[in-house]
N, C-alpha and C positions, 0 to 999 in steps of 0.2 A: 433170301437167296434169289429173289426175283427182282426185276427192274421196277422203277417207280410207277410205271403205267399199270403194272400188274398188282403191285402192293397197295396202291391207294384205294382201290375198291374194297380190298380185304379189310384194310384199316377202317374204312367208313362203315362197313357192315358190322364191325364190332364197336362202333361209336367211339373210336379212339380219338382223343383230342390232343394228346401229346405222345411223343416217343423219345426215349432216352437211349443214348449209346455211351459205352464205356470203353475207351481205347487207352492202353497203357504204352508209354514210351519214355525214353530218357529225355527229360526236359532240356538238357543241354545239347542233345542230338536227336531231334524228333524222328529222324529216319531209322533210329535204333529202337525197334519195338520190343516191349517186354511181354512175356506170355501170360498175362493176367486178365485181360479184358475181353471184350467182344472180338477184338482182333485175334485172339487165340481161340475163342469158342466157335467162330463161324464155321470152321471145318466140321465140327460136330453137328452143327445145324444141317449141313449138307448131308452128312451120313445118316442122321436120324430121319431126315426128310426123304431118304431113298434116292437122292440125286446122284448123278455120276460125278465123283470127285474130280476126275480129269477134265471135266468141263470148267472147273473153277480154279484148279491149280495143276500145273504141269511142270515137271523138272524143277520143283521148288519155287516156281514163280507163279504169281497170279495170272489168270487169263483175262482177255478182254471181256468175257462174259461176267466174270466176278467183278471187274472194275465197273460194270454197269449195274450191279445190284444195289438195292436201296441201302442195305447195311453198310456196304463199302462207301457209298457216296455220303451217307450220314456221318460215318466215322471220320471221313476226310474233308468234311465241310464242302462237298461238291453237289449236294442235293439241290433240286430245283427250288429256288427261293420263293416261287409262287405257291408252293405247296408245303414247304418245310421252313418255318421261321424260327431261327435260333432265339430262345428266350433265356437261356442260362448256359454258361460255360465255366467250368472250374478254372482255377488259376492257371494250370498248365494245359487246359483243354482235354483232360482225360475224360471228363464227364460233360456231355453236351445234351441239353434238353431242347427239343424242338416242339413248337406248336404246329399242329397239322391243319392246313387250310385246304378245303375241298373245292 
């Protein structure tokens, strides 16, 4: 729920070498997301973490703050390639595994 600059030191502290995201969508229409993967669970991450939901979603639309989060950027293949190297993607891109470079 934080941006990459904040997330990378946390990942490093836990000696994370890889990170996996799971995003579900209609393969014939990728803009039509299905409520099964991290794309559906992220709001619960906000709630459990005690963050303000309206900072991340407002009027049914994601906010700029959410669009800058690590999870959003990883799910949408927008993460900084200097730090997140894709090493595996499933056939339709629902599962993406990244190697973390510090």
